[in-house]
ZAVO-533607 format. One record per residue (C-alpha): x, y, z. Coordinates in steps of 0.05 Angstrom, whole numbers, plus 5000, padded with zeros to 4 digits. Example, Ala and Ser with C-alpha at 12.3 -4.5 7.8 and 13.67 -1.06 7.14 Angstrom:
BEGIN
524649105156
527349795143
***
This chain:
BEGIN
618340962447
620740322478
626639882462
628339162474
635538972460
637839302396
631139442364
625339912380
617839842385
612040332379
608540472445
600940462451
596541072453
592041092514
584941332523
579341422573
573340972582
567441182539
560540892525
559840992450
552840702454
550241332488
551941772429
549241262378
542841182417
541741932419
543242002345
538341442325
532941762368
533642442334
535342262262
531741602248
524641362253
526840742290
527440652365
534340552394
532039952434
531439582368
539039572367
540139422441
544538822426
548639212375
549639772425
552239282477
556938972427
560039632404
561439822477
564739152490
568839192426
571539872446
573139642516
576839022491
580739432439
583039992483
585139532540
589139062495
596039332514
599938682517
603438382457
599037792439
595337542377
588637602413
589838352419
590838392344
584038082331
580538542381
583539162349
581838912279
574538772298
573439452329
576839812271
572539432220
566139642257
568440362259
569440352183
562640042174
559340542220
562441112181
557440952126
551640932175
553041542219
556342222210
563442292235
561242792288
556242322320
556742652387
561942232423
568142592450
573942112440
580042282483
586941992467
593942122492
599942162445
604741582445
610741952415
614142622425
614843072485
607443182502
604942492518
601042742579
596943242540
590342942519
587243052450
579543032446
575243032383
568042882366
570042482305
569141742290
575041752242
579442042297
577641422338
579240982278
586041322269
587941182341
585640462339
589640312276
595740652306
595140182366
594539602317
601139792285
604139852355
601439162372
604738852311
611339182328
611238942401
609338232380
615338252333
619938462390
617137922436
618737382384
624636922397
629637192348
634736662367
631036172321
629536182247
622036142259
622336712309
626137142259
621037002204
615337162252
618637812274
619938032202
612737882183
609938282242
614538872227
612038872155
604838862179
606339442226
609239832167
603239662125
598239912177
602140562183
602240642108
594740522105
593841042159
598041552122
595041452052
587741252063
585241432133
588442082155
586942452089
579542312105
580042542177
576543212164
581043532217
588443622231
591842972249
594642872319
601643152331
605042472330
601342242268
603342762218
606042532151
613342612171
612742192234
608841642199
613941612143
619541532195
615640992232
614140612168
621440602146
623740412215
619139812216
621639602148
628939702170
627839242230
624338732186
630138742138
634938672197
631338032216
632637742147
639937962152
640437612220
637336982192
642236992133
648037032181
645136482223
644036032163
651136152138
649436462070
654836722025
658237372045
656037711980
648637571996
649437802068
652738442045
646838601999
641938492057
646038922104
646639492053
639039512047
638239522122
642940122125
638840482070
632240382107
635140632172
637841232135
630941392105
627741312174
632841782203
631842302149
624342322162
625442322237
629842942234
624043312201
618943072251
617343422317
615042782350
621142332343
625542392405
632942552399
634541892435
631341502379
634541922325
641341752355
639441012355
637241032282
643641392261
647940882298
644240302265
645040632197
652640672204
652939992237
649839632178
653740042128
659939772164
657139062166
655739092091
662939322075
665738792122
661838232087
663838522019
671138502042
670437772061
667637641991
673638011961
678437572001
675036951973
675737231903
683137431913
681638181908
686538361963
686939111949
679439191948
678938772011
683339262049
679539862022
672839582043
675339382112
678040082121
671340382100
667839912147
672140142205
670640862188
663140722189
663840392257
667540992284
661841432258
656840992294
660841012358
660041772359
653041612384
655741162439
653241562498
646241612469
644840882452
643440282496
648439752516
646039232466
647339692406
654039912435
656039192447
654439012374
658639592350
664639432393
664338702373
664238872299
669839382308
674338862341
673238372285
674138882229
680539152261
683438442266
681638292194
684538952170
691038832207
691738142177
689838372107
694938942108
700438482132
698937952079
698538472024
705038822045
709038172048
705837721996
700838021947
703138741939
696538951908
695239711908
689339931951
683940291910
681040951933
674140931964
671241311904
673640741859
669940211898
663639931865
657240111901
654439491935
648139181907
641939161950
637338581964
630638801992
626538272027
621138712057
615139142038
609539492074
604138962077
597139182096
593438602130
587138412093
583338512159
585039252151
584939372076
578838932062
575538952130
568539052102
568938412062
570438032126
564238282162
558037842159
553737352197
559536862193
565037352178
571737312211
571038002241
563837902264
557138132237
556238862217
552739252271
546539682258
545639342191
538039422196
538240162210
536440342139
531939882097
535139582036
529539851993
531840542011
538840391984
535640111921
531340721914
537341181922
540940801867
534940851821
534441591833
541841691820
541141311754
535141721732
538342371752
544842221715
541041991654
536842631654
542843091664
547642751617
543042531561
537443041561
541243671581
548843621574
548543211510
543743701479
548244291497
554343951468
550343791405
548744531398
556144701403
557844191350
552444461304
555345161311
562344921295
559944551234
556445171207
562545611220
567045111186
562445071126
562845831120
570545811126
570146181192
573946451228
579446331176
576846831126
576247371179
583147241207
586147281137
583047961126
584548231195
591647991198
594647861129
601547741158
603947311216
599546891261
592747121287
592047181362
586746641365
591046141328
596946311372
592946181435
590545511407
597745321391
600045531461
594545111492
596444501453
603844581469
602644661543
598044061545
603043641505
597143431464
600442941416
603342531474
596842591511
592842331453
597641751442
597941561515
590341601521
589541161460
594640671487
591040651554
584440531518
587639981477
590139641540
583239691572
580139411508
585138831506
583938681579
576438681570
576938251508
581537771546
576737711605
570837601558
574637081517
576836721579
569636651602
567436421533
573035911529
571035641597
563835561574
566035211509
570634751547
565134571596
560234441539
565333981505
566533601569
559133521581
557833281509
563632781515
560632501579
553832461546
556732051487
560531601535
554831431582
548831551536
543032011547
539231491588
544731521642
547532241632
541032601645
543233281670
541733911630
546634211581
550134831607
546235291559
539735041588
542135051660
544335781661
540936141603
542336831633
549836701635
549836471563
545637071544
551337511569
555837221516
552037561460
550738191500
557938311518
560238131448
555438661422
558339171470
565439001448
563839041374
560139701382
565740001423
571039761375
567240081318
566940741356
574340681372
575740581298
572041221281
576141601333
582641311305
580641521235
579142211262
586042231294
589542011230
585842541190
588043101236
594442851267
599143231221
595643901233
595243771308
602643631309
603644271270
599644661322
603944351376
610344541340
613945201337
611245871313
616145841255
612945201230
606045521234
608446141197
611345701143
604745331136
600345951135
602046371073
602047121079
597347501034
598648161002
595448731039
589348870998
585749530997
579949451045
574149891024
569650201077
564049731058
568549121067
571149381133
564049501157
561848801138
568048501171
566448861236
559348611234
561447901220
566947921273
561948171325
557147621307
562447081310
564847341377
557747291402
557646561381
564146461421
561046791482
554846361479
559245741473
563245971534
556846071574
554745371552
561145061578
560245401645
553045171646
555244451636
560244501693
554944791739
550044231720
555143691735
556644001802
549244071816
548143331802
554143141844
551543531903
544443261895
544542811957
537742491964
539242052024
536542482080
529942632043
529541912021
529941692094
524442162113
520141912056
521641192077
519341352148
512941662121
511441062077
512840582134
508040952179
502840952124
503440202112
506539892174
504739182154
507839212085
515339212071
518039792031
519539681957
523140151911
517040261867
513640631924
518541211914
516341351842
512341981859
518042211903
522942131845
518442531798
517743101847
525143111862
527243121789
522943721775
528744151800
532044021732
526044271692
528944961690
535344691660
531544321606
527744961590
534345321587
536744841534
530845011490
532045761499
539345651484
537645281420
532945811394
537946361411
543546001374
539045881315
537746631308
545146781319
547546291267
542646591217
545747261230
552646961220
550446671153
547447331131
553547731153
558247251118
554147291054
554448051057
562048031067
563147551009
558848000966
562748620986
569548320971
567447950908
573247850861
578647920915
582347250919
588747530947
587747191014
584446550991
590346091007
591446421074
584146341091
584245611075
590645481116
587845851176
581245491171
584744821167
588444971232
582045201265
578544571243
584344151270
583844501337
576444361342
577743641320
582843571376
577543791426
572543301398
577542731396
579542861468
572242831491
571042191452
577341871480
575342051551
568441771538
571441131508
576241041566
570541121616
566440611576
572040101577
573140211651
565740111665
565639501620
571439181656
566939091717
561938721673
567038281638
570538121704
564037911735
562337501673
569037151676
568337001750
561236741740
563836281685
569336031730
564535881786
559635551739
564935111706
567734911774
560834721799
559234331735
565833951738
564533781811
557633531791
560433131733
565732801777
560432611828
555832341774
561331951740
563231651808
556031451819
555631131751
562230761761
559830501828
553230281797
556829911741
561529581789
555629361832
552129081771
558228671751
558928401822
551528221822
552127851756
558227471781
554527291844
548627041804
553026601760
556526311821
549826161853
547225821790
553625401785
553125191858
545825011850
547224581789
553024231825
548624081885
543123791841
548223331807
550923071874
543822941899
542322401845
541421691876
547621291872
543820671849
541421031787
548521161770
550420431781
544720161738
546820551679
551020121631
556020501589
554320451514
559720121470
562820581420
561320381347
566920051309
568220191236
566119631189
568819501119
565519001071
569818431046
570418430970
571417800928
577117750879
574817640808
579917550754
577717820687
582817410651
586816810672
593317040701
591117770706
588518080770
583218600762
582719120818
576219090856
573419500913
576719310977
583319110944
589519510958
593119890903
599919600894
605219940851
610519530819
616419640774
616419620697
616318930664
620818700610
618318620539
614118010532
612717970606
605418200597
603317500581
606417230644
602017120703
603217610761
604017170821
606717670870
600318080873
603418730850
600219190798
603319180730
603219880701
603619610630
597119240642
593119860659
587519900709
581219500699
574719590737
569019110743
***
């Protein structure tokens, strides 16, 4: 382990040079029907990737990428080649006391483990090399420490469990836990340092420091249990743990001073000083940087404590609380183990244009072989599950139905044990209690309901997106008209996507109907299942005791015969359950890949000019599936055997009922015992149905998620198309308006030019026409009577005042109209 200043970094593991291509070439030659020279370029690349990865021992971002690329190819090759490919990888430990002792394994995953360990070391060393005197440097260091912790966590949880061998000494679970918490502690320390640098409130800094102390404490606890963490580093971690506990109390004391909590301030300063003294016990084991930090903090805390005690003794006089009375400081965690996507999702980043390069040896196995393997797996599972296991379970259900209709085994139990609980019922009750069946059923139903809600939500989101897109498309079609908006409607553009709407809706409705039947079944039997899961006292109260009837020898004989027959039914059912388990294991172990590869090689040699297709493996599938013919025949034998056995049960039960005719002393007890037996069988059936339903919803979630994502992509594409088309139409309309305006301007200019071009003399010769003047004919005055003027056309109408009596005969000389004279026309 190496240290820089007051923090530590993980050293690199070292290895020897190795040409991995030699082992791969040899394996391809012996196991595949393809020549290794076909992959000459891939073989060169894998050797170069390993060389670049194992020699990247300087903290730099380029080294991170080299390690990530090689690790991604190792993961990819794990699916192409066996782990013991024939290459002896030698690595030296980075931690502990045996760093000079090499560890060699013929194991691709061992190589992957070491490469990922070096990737975590690279992140930690890049973090240390960051300039932690600046805010950006602190953020970068914290991020790299979190990435280092994430890679270590990924190693511990996902890679090492699949190693198929014992992990290296310095990569056991205890050591990796300590390393992960150490990286997180140092990342949190960077956030604490940035908070101090930025001048955050003392309360916030105290929360950050307390979390740093906790993480160092966890790292130290794991380190003490590990055999690979040196004592020097354990002393360092312990000192840092007490240091930040002291820093947290110091900052909390400053916050108390600000809030006038003088007694608590003194108590926290005193506790801070005690923590520093604990840390200083490690003084001779830690480096100068850590020791300097501790002494500096001690000096400051001692000064503050002296000042606080003086002020309190002379001014405030507040009693100092005991340490046990102090409130535990809150924590503020700013870090988490973050696995880089280049590690957790490395296979998604491999491709012809992938960030981690193209996958090597991709053409080693034809794609049709993968398709053929998938087809075979589907056919095998369908044959085993539907044609064999389902038939066996149906036989069991048929037997239970017959026994229940005959009131068995309740009637037998009532006769055999008229008092107390029969042993069979007691064992059922014990099983239900131990399994906490009621809670299990409720939690399983709740999980199923969540899965159903999630699937319905994903489906509805996709449907809403399609409806929204259809509405937007129709609005655009109304706006621009069908002659301009000529693209297809969404339903016509992607008919397969729209077909999924009805298909998935059918799945959902069918599943909800099945779930409803299961819920009804649960409601019908819940009270009795709860009773079985309760106490024996409750069961004894439910099951009435019957008076001990006199059992005649004939009845006893018939009871024994019936009991033997029922027991035989139980034995055949037990053998059937074991048969189902064996079948499932047989199907699980039915690995067709090796034989499929040989068949693919044979077919390629037979038709070298034609590419392989999955249909060419049909005869191979038929021959391979014949291994299950014996199991199908066993189902038929099992069915005929059960049929004969159930007939014997029926006959024996009839004989027993005939022998004990008239005895109804145990009727109520028989019914109660049978009800409990039926409830137990119902519980078994419900549990199977719930497990089947949960599996269905889990499988359906992949379909609904893919449907939702396809709808999102389709709608995004359609909207982009619509925006582009609307922009084109807008540009076309704008161009048309500009063209019309230009045409109008040109026509106006042409007309103006033609007007100016007229000869000036023609303009001068033209005389302006005189405007017509209004003419009024002159009317002659004609007097109708002497002295009286009669109005004629052309004369004005003149109004005058009233005349005095006798004035009508006078002659109007002033030309005004006399109203007494009326109006006369000629």
